[in-house]
N, CA, C and O of each residue as an XYZ file, in Angstrom:
548
protein
N      -3.964     -5.204    -17.754
C      -3.650     -4.402    -16.841
C      -1.364     -4.087    -15.611
O      -0.643     -3.096    -15.501
N      -1.246     -5.374    -15.142
C      -0.529     -5.807    -14.263
C       0.365     -6.687    -14.965
O       1.173     -7.487    -14.495
N       0.035     -6.358    -16.432
C       2.099     -7.617    -17.390
C       2.038     -5.619    -18.124
O       3.162     -5.372    -18.560
N       1.034     -4.314    -18.310
C       1.667     -3.326    -18.668
C       2.093     -2.529    -17.732
O       2.961     -1.794    -18.204
N       1.900     -2.325    -16.640
C       2.040     -2.472    -16.185
C       3.384     -2.409    -15.831
O       3.840     -1.312    -15.509
N       4.219     -3.562    -15.835
C       4.713     -4.501    -14.635
C       6.198     -3.876    -16.215
O       7.300     -3.419    -15.911
N       5.689     -4.082    -17.786
C       6.698     -3.148    -18.367
C       7.091     -2.054    -18.687
O       7.667     -1.831    -19.753
N       6.652     -0.557    -17.148
C       6.789      0.419    -17.755
C       8.050      0.885    -17.124
O       8.621      0.491    -16.107
N       8.258      1.539    -17.721
C      10.518      2.321    -17.651
C       9.986      3.725    -18.544
O       9.812      3.977    -19.737
N       9.861      4.347    -17.463
C      10.465      5.752    -17.188
C      11.863      7.726    -18.033
O      12.393      8.694    -17.488
N      11.824      7.528    -18.575
C      13.228      8.261    -18.257
C      13.147      9.436    -17.328
O      12.152      9.564    -16.616
N      14.334     10.480    -17.283
C      14.138     11.650    -16.617
C      15.677     11.746    -16.648
O      16.431     10.808    -16.387
N      16.145     13.298    -17.085
C      16.714     14.116    -17.228
C      16.675     15.375    -16.791
O      15.730     16.142    -16.975
N      18.378     15.801    -15.804
C      18.823     16.695    -15.155
C      18.215     17.965    -15.697
O      18.480     18.200    -16.876
N      17.462     18.813    -15.067
C      16.813     20.729    -16.195
C      18.087     21.160    -16.387
O      18.210     21.984    -17.293
N      19.531     20.699    -15.527
C      20.264     21.423    -17.363
C      21.045     19.918    -18.317
O      21.504     20.278    -19.401
N      21.123     19.233    -18.184
C      20.704     17.731    -19.428
C      22.142     17.535    -18.858
O      23.009     17.710    -19.714
N      22.634     17.191    -17.527
C      24.274     16.765    -17.601
C      23.711     15.079    -16.640
O      24.476     14.181    -16.286
N      22.375     15.121    -16.463
C      22.318     13.500    -16.038
C      21.087     13.038    -17.195
O      20.338     13.938    -17.578
N      20.890     11.655    -17.734
C      19.677     11.196    -17.688
C      19.468      9.240    -17.071
O      20.316      8.359    -17.214
N      18.452      9.134    -16.587
C      17.646      8.133    -15.619
C      17.043      7.326    -16.777
O      17.038      7.602    -17.977
N      16.471      6.131    -16.052
C      15.778      4.854    -16.339
C      15.459      4.467    -15.159
O      16.113      4.222    -14.145
N      13.522      4.421    -15.624
C      13.637      3.525    -13.998
C      12.466      3.083    -13.822
O      11.538      3.880    -13.957
N      12.214      1.830    -13.508
C      11.051      1.026    -13.701
C       9.588      1.254    -13.567
O       9.580      2.380    -13.070
N       8.262      0.872    -13.706
C       7.316      0.840    -12.815
C       7.581      1.363    -10.962
O       7.520      2.575    -10.759
N       7.668      1.068    -10.571
C       8.187      1.215     -8.852
C       9.215      2.653     -9.017
O       9.606      3.594     -8.327
N       9.288      2.360     -9.786
C      10.441      4.075     -9.279
C      11.891      3.955     -9.283
O      12.632      4.895     -8.996
N      12.421      2.411     -9.719
C      12.870      1.950     -8.690
C      14.824      2.394     -9.737
O      15.128      1.378    -10.362
N      15.563      3.167     -9.876
C      16.807      3.508    -10.912
C      16.798      1.895    -11.813
O      17.060      0.765    -11.400
N      16.619      2.104    -12.396
C      17.823      0.972    -13.071
C      18.997      1.104    -14.789
O      19.580      0.225    -15.425
N      18.909      2.437    -14.967
C      19.905      3.190    -15.745
C      20.748      4.510    -15.115
O      19.885      5.033    -14.410
N      21.355      4.920    -15.052
C      21.663      5.636    -15.514
C      23.140      6.316    -16.188
O      24.307      5.974    -15.998
N      22.578      7.387    -17.025
C      24.189      7.912    -17.627
C      24.365      9.793    -17.004
O      23.521     10.542    -16.512
N      25.660      9.979    -17.285
C      26.438     10.861    -17.130
C      26.419     11.155    -18.213
O      26.714     10.247    -18.990
N      26.046     12.651    -18.882
C      26.090     13.888    -19.855
C      27.577     14.264    -20.104
O      28.574     14.183    -19.387
N      27.431     14.578    -21.012
C      28.890     15.545    -21.230
C      28.994     17.089    -20.575
O      29.930     17.879    -20.452
N      27.351     17.136    -20.159
C      26.907     18.611    -19.640
C      27.161     18.458    -17.603
O      26.871     19.055    -16.566
N      27.703     17.540    -17.969
C      28.613     17.302    -15.563
C      29.751     16.778    -16.090
O      29.969     15.870    -15.288
N      30.541     16.739    -16.818
C      31.814     17.092    -16.812
C      31.857     18.649    -15.909
O      31.264     19.726    -15.979
N      32.738     18.145    -15.203
C      33.342     19.618    -14.091
C      31.992     20.725    -13.495
O      31.670     21.910    -13.584
N      31.570     19.626    -12.943
C      30.293     19.441    -11.876
C      30.815     19.339    -10.645
O      31.927     18.813    -10.639
N      30.360     19.689     -9.523
C      30.743     19.965     -8.380
C      30.122     18.106     -7.985
O      29.131     17.535     -8.440
N      31.241     17.552     -6.929
C      30.481     16.313     -6.235
C      28.639     16.299     -5.478
O      27.928     15.341     -5.172
N      28.347     18.025     -5.384
C      27.176     18.375     -4.930
C      25.883     18.329     -5.902
O      24.812     17.739     -6.042
N      27.061     19.815     -6.751
C      26.708     19.308     -8.614
C      25.789     18.803     -8.704
O      24.576     19.000     -8.635
N      27.029     17.488     -9.017
C      26.117     16.354    -10.005
C      25.022     15.365     -8.756
O      23.986     14.848     -9.175
N      25.467     15.210     -7.133
C      24.202     14.529     -6.586
C      22.688     15.343     -7.189
O      21.767     14.682     -7.668
N      22.650     16.612     -7.082
C      21.030     17.305     -7.647
C      20.717     17.573     -9.118
O      19.613     17.938     -9.521
N      21.737     17.371     -9.843
C      20.951     16.534    -11.385
C      21.169     15.369    -11.171
O      20.583     15.000    -12.189
N      21.534     14.366    -10.694
C      20.897     12.654    -10.499
C      19.502     13.136     -9.828
O      18.373     13.161    -10.318
N      20.081     13.607     -8.209
C      17.692     13.465     -8.024
C      17.349     13.925     -8.754
O      16.608     13.220     -9.438
N      17.564     15.607     -9.335
C      16.452     15.797    -10.335
C      15.997     15.065    -11.244
O      14.855     15.367    -11.591
N      16.731     13.714    -12.066
C      16.585     13.100    -13.248
C      15.547     12.190    -12.745
O      14.668     11.678    -13.439
N      15.821     11.934    -10.718
C      15.266     10.747    -10.868
C      14.157     10.756    -10.756
O      13.339      9.916    -11.128
N      13.868     12.639     -9.716
C      12.311     13.319     -9.462
C      11.644     12.927    -11.557
O      10.792     12.103    -11.889
N      12.303     13.704    -12.318
C      11.712     13.778    -13.447
C      10.946     12.195    -14.179
O       9.903     11.860    -14.741
N      12.721     11.357    -13.559
C      11.727     10.511    -14.396
C      10.652      9.160    -13.678
O      10.200      8.203    -14.307
N      10.434      9.491    -12.080
C       9.483      9.297    -11.021
C       7.960      9.606    -11.648
O       7.063      8.768    -11.748
N       7.905     10.673    -11.949
C       6.915     12.130    -12.940
C       6.488     11.286    -13.540
O       5.376     10.760    -13.496
N       7.541     11.052    -14.286
C       6.771     10.651    -15.799
C       6.574      8.414    -15.952
O       6.414      7.588    -16.852
N       6.659      8.418    -15.129
C       6.340      6.923    -14.550
C       5.238      6.360    -13.867
O       4.647      5.300    -14.072
N       5.025      7.405    -12.867
C       2.669      8.113    -12.664
C       2.486      8.251    -13.798
O       1.620      7.528    -14.290
N       3.228      9.252    -14.724
C       1.999      9.319    -15.601
C       1.822      8.340    -16.024
O       0.834      7.861    -15.469
N       2.358      7.471    -16.983
C       1.511      6.281    -17.674
C       1.278      5.154    -17.025
O       0.503      4.316    -17.488
N       2.185      4.915    -15.383
C       0.944      4.330    -14.639
C      -0.789      4.310    -15.121
O      -1.567      3.425    -15.476
N      -0.927      6.596    -14.797
C      -2.155      6.484    -14.719
C      -2.883      6.740    -16.114
O      -4.021      7.093    -16.422
N      -1.967      6.476    -16.679
C      -2.209      6.550    -18.415
C      -2.822      4.674    -18.549
O      -3.758      4.589    -19.344
N      -2.465      3.474    -17.985
C      -2.772      2.140    -17.888
C      -3.888      2.074    -17.000
O      -4.823      1.390    -17.415
N      -4.064      2.756    -15.583
C      -5.345      2.914    -15.382
C      -6.767      2.978    -15.620
O      -7.794      2.305    -15.541
N      -6.230      4.372    -16.024
C      -7.454      4.860    -16.458
C      -7.920      4.112    -18.148
O      -9.062      3.728    -18.399
N      -7.005      4.055    -18.921
C      -7.537      2.596    -20.258
C      -7.925      1.382    -19.350
O      -9.126      1.116    -19.405
N      -7.357      0.779    -18.724
C      -7.882     -0.720    -18.515
C      -9.257     -0.168    -17.334
O     -10.419     -0.567    -17.409
N      -8.744      0.778    -16.347
C     -10.432      0.695    -15.514
C     -11.001      1.974    -15.052
O     -11.538      2.287    -13.989
N     -10.719      2.694    -16.229
C     -10.630      4.383    -16.060
C     -10.287      5.133    -14.886
O     -10.820      4.700    -13.864
N      -9.661      5.982    -14.764
C      -8.959      6.204    -13.637
C      -9.977      7.127    -12.475
O      -9.717      7.386    -11.300
N     -11.237      7.505    -13.307
C     -12.802      7.496    -12.537
C     -13.273      6.919    -11.028
O     -13.476      7.073     -9.824
N     -13.253      6.119    -12.231
C     -14.381      4.688    -11.670
C     -13.527      4.027    -10.459
O     -12.399      3.638    -10.759
N     -14.244      3.758     -8.243
C     -14.237      3.746     -7.193
C     -12.520      2.386     -7.598
O     -11.861      2.297     -6.562
N     -11.899      1.523     -8.764
C     -11.463      1.530     -8.426
C     -10.630      1.264     -9.641
O     -10.432      0.228    -10.275
N     -10.200      2.486     -9.788
C      -9.563      3.353    -10.282
C      -8.565      4.585     -9.629
O      -7.397      4.952     -9.757
N      -9.821      5.001     -8.819
C      -8.798      5.267     -7.593
C      -8.123      4.481     -6.184
O      -7.487      4.596     -5.136
N      -8.760      3.706     -7.017
C      -8.517      2.954     -5.199
C      -6.884      2.291     -5.387
O      -5.920      2.186     -4.628
N      -7.242      1.797     -7.284
C      -5.452      1.290     -7.303
C      -4.109      2.646     -7.600
O      -2.942      2.698     -7.211
N      -4.758      3.401     -8.266
C      -3.949      5.103     -8.183
C      -3.219      5.234     -6.650
O      -2.129      5.648     -6.256
N      -4.050      4.831     -6.204
C      -3.885      5.479     -4.558
C      -2.764      4.999     -4.152
O      -1.665      5.538     -4.019
N      -3.270      3.489     -3.883
C      -2.282      2.352     -3.798
C      -1.379      2.252     -4.267
O      -0.625      1.315     -4.002
N      -1.045      3.344     -5.310
C       1.013      2.924     -5.999
C       1.131      4.501     -5.697
O       2.034      4.753     -4.899
N       0.609      5.309     -6.036
C       1.548      6.495     -5.142
C       1.508      5.931     -4.174
O       2.622      5.437     -3.996
N       0.197      5.448     -2.599
C       1.513      5.305     -1.032
C       2.980      3.939     -1.707
O       3.960      3.434     -1.160
N       2.737      3.894     -2.260
C       4.137      2.233     -2.424
C       4.473      2.944     -2.816
O       3.372      3.029     -3.357
N       5.243      4.123     -3.373
C       6.165      4.559     -4.271
C       6.549      5.591     -3.684
O       7.687      6.030     -3.856
N       5.249      6.433     -2.508
C       6.369      7.991     -2.047
C       5.789      6.890     -0.840
O       4.798      7.379     -0.297
N       6.243      5.188     -0.140
C       6.260      5.469      1.205
C       4.982      5.876      2.386
O       4.904      5.557      3.572
N       4.063      6.690      1.545
C       2.894      7.136      2.939
C       2.714      6.409      2.432
O       3.122      5.623      1.578
N       1.397      6.899      3.500
C      -0.062      5.307      4.260
C       0.801      4.986      5.450
O       1.935      5.089      5.918
N      -0.642      4.453      5.695
C      -0.082      3.432      7.027
C       1.078      2.429      7.242
O       1.000      1.211      7.089
N       1.805      2.903      7.496
C       3.273      1.686      7.650
C       4.156      2.112      6.598
O       5.355      1.834      6.581
N       3.495      2.865      5.618
C       4.375      3.010      4.160
C       4.844      1.864      4.237
O       5.014      1.115      5.199
N       5.078      1.747      2.999
C       5.911      0.466      1.743
C       4.376      0.232      0.474
O       3.404      0.943      0.219
N       4.880     -1.207     -0.076
C       3.963     -1.670     -0.109
C       3.634     -2.641      0.464
O       2.587     -3.152      0.067
N       4.075     -3.048      1.167
C       3.158     -3.728      2.531
C       2.831     -3.195      3.482
O       2.785     -3.702      4.603
N       2.499     -1.873      3.131
C       0.998     -1.704      4.235
C      -0.024     -1.373      3.118
O      -0.957     -0.581      3.252
N       0.386     -2.361      1.552
C      -0.881     -2.540      0.851
C      -2.092     -3.596      1.019
O      -1.692     -4.729      0.752
N      -3.387     -3.558      1.367
C      -3.962     -4.575      1.804
C      -4.814     -4.925      1.404
O      -5.185     -4.206      0.477
N      -5.761     -6.154      1.686
C      -6.795     -6.342      1.287
C      -8.092     -5.390      0.315
O      -8.923     -5.582     -0.573
N      -7.501     -4.155      1.313
C      -8.777     -2.495      1.362
C      -8.424     -2.234      0.235
O      -9.197     -1.699     -0.559
N      -7.577     -2.455      0.024
C      -6.618     -1.548     -2.098
C      -6.619     -2.493     -2.896
O      -6.201     -2.141     -3.998
N      -7.062     -4.133     -2.803
C      -7.105     -5.150     -3.530
C      -5.866     -6.006     -3.936
O      -5.620     -6.611     -4.980
N      -4.856     -5.802     -2.264
C      -3.913     -6.529     -3.053
C      -3.761     -7.916     -1.655
O      -4.471     -8.212     -0.694
N      -2.375     -8.494     -2.252
C      -2.953     -9.980     -1.718
C      -1.367    -11.016     -2.018
O      -0.795    -11.633     -2.917
N      -1.288    -10.816     -1.215
C       0.172    -11.430     -0.479
C       0.838    -10.133     -0.579
O       1.490     -9.996     -1.615
N       0.842     -9.029      0.327
C       2.086     -8.592      0.161
C       2.207     -7.408     -0.517
O       2.587     -6.339     -0.040
N       1.707     -7.740     -2.194
C       1.585     -6.859     -3.732
C       0.374     -6.210     -3.410
O      -0.776     -6.366     -3.000
N       1.671     -4.970     -4.015
C       0.013     -3.343     -4.331
C      -0.805     -3.849     -5.271
O      -0.410     -4.315     -6.340
N      -2.151     -3.765     -4.854
C      -3.102     -3.907     -5.452
C      -3.004     -3.205     -7.235
O      -4.131     -2.893     -7.621
N      -2.007     -2.964     -8.182
C      -1.342     -2.469     -9.267
C      -0.361     -3.479     -9.243
O       0.650     -3.180     -9.879
N      -0.353     -4.512     -8.738
C       0.260     -5.497     -9.108
C       1.454     -6.407     -9.113
O       1.600     -7.626     -9.025
N       2.732     -4.764     -9.331
C       3.711     -5.289     -8.841
C       4.635     -5.042     -7.362
O       4.547     -4.039     -6.654
N       5.360     -6.004     -7.159
C       5.966     -6.420     -5.170
C       7.292     -5.856     -4.799
O       8.092     -5.549     -5.683
N       7.467     -5.758     -3.992
C       8.439     -4.459     -4.273
C       9.818     -4.825     -4.303
O       9.484     -5.519     -5.263
N      11.309     -5.080     -4.164
C      12.113     -5.364     -4.511
C      13.079     -4.499     -4.024
O      13.607     -3.480     -4.470
N      13.188     -5.149     -2.994
C      14.827     -4.661     -2.063
C      16.320     -4.279     -3.427
O      16.731     -4.843     -4.441
N      16.557     -3.453     -2.913
C      18.280     -2.972     -3.671
C      18.736     -2.949     -2.733
O      18.366     -2.448     -1.672
N      19.796     -3.612     -3.062
C      21.289     -4.171     -2.295
C      22.604     -3.299     -2.471
O      22.756     -3.830     -3.571
N      23.525     -2.575     -2.398
C      24.618     -2.647     -3.245
C      25.382     -4.072     -3.476
O      25.726     -5.056     -2.823
N      25.434     -3.575     -4.803
C      26.336     -4.722     -5.957
C      27.682     -5.310     -5.253
O      28.665     -4.669     -4.881
N      27.350     -7.273     -5.146
C      27.994     -7.369     -3.179
C      27.239     -8.421     -2.169
O      27.305     -9.608     -1.851
N      26.586     -7.407     -1.908
C      26.428     -7.543     -0.516
C      25.196     -8.708     -0.630
O      24.126     -8.960     -1.183
N      26.220     -9.223      0.353
C      25.352    -10.664      0.562
C      24.998    -10.768      1.728
O      25.440    -11.768      2.293
N      24.125     -9.868      2.536
C      23.638     -9.797      3.807
C      24.149     -9.089      5.015
O      25.178     -8.422      4.908
N      23.467     -9.180      6.256
C      24.143     -8.549      7.369
C      24.787    -10.215      7.776
O      24.694    -11.440      7.687
N      25.712     -8.618      8.442
C      27.530    -10.016      8.694
C      27.974    -10.517      7.304
O      29.108    -10.988      7.387
N      27.677    -10.552      6.568
C      28.665    -11.470      5.596
C      30.062    -10.346      4.627
O      30.493     -9.196      4.716
N      30.186    -10.947      4.202
C      31.381    -10.459      3.605
C      31.136     -8.643      2.432
O      31.923     -7.754      2.104
N      30.416     -8.762      2.309
C      29.923     -8.322      0.768
C      30.902     -8.193      0.030
O      31.270     -7.299     -0.732
N      31.530     -9.730      0.486
C      33.128    -10.357     -1.421
C      31.353    -11.396     -2.014
O      30.625    -11.922     -1.172
N      31.012    -11.447     -3.723
C      30.310    -13.165     -3.786
C      31.378    -14.350     -4.011
O      30.999    -15.520     -4.065
């Protein structure tokens, strides 16, 4: 199950088909394409299109996780429900303390890893070399 979940990628498209994005299982942006319909959009419009596409991709990733859990554990089983709850908390920042670090033994996690098996990965701007760094590589 973990290998299948870690390989999940989902695409989402904005309502007006201005932007297409791809996210990984944790909902992190891994790709973005500005489609021809994005030409002439205001910055606000472009921002809204990106966020709409991102929400669509994350929804699709969640559907894929549910499918994997259902096929391997049964989404209606106690363990399947716990895994899905842990995934939702980890990807939405919900739960006690929020984020993946909130998953503990009750969710089946160990070593700070969520019960569904994907460790959190920090997102940093390109060239970021830590606090107090020059910002250059």
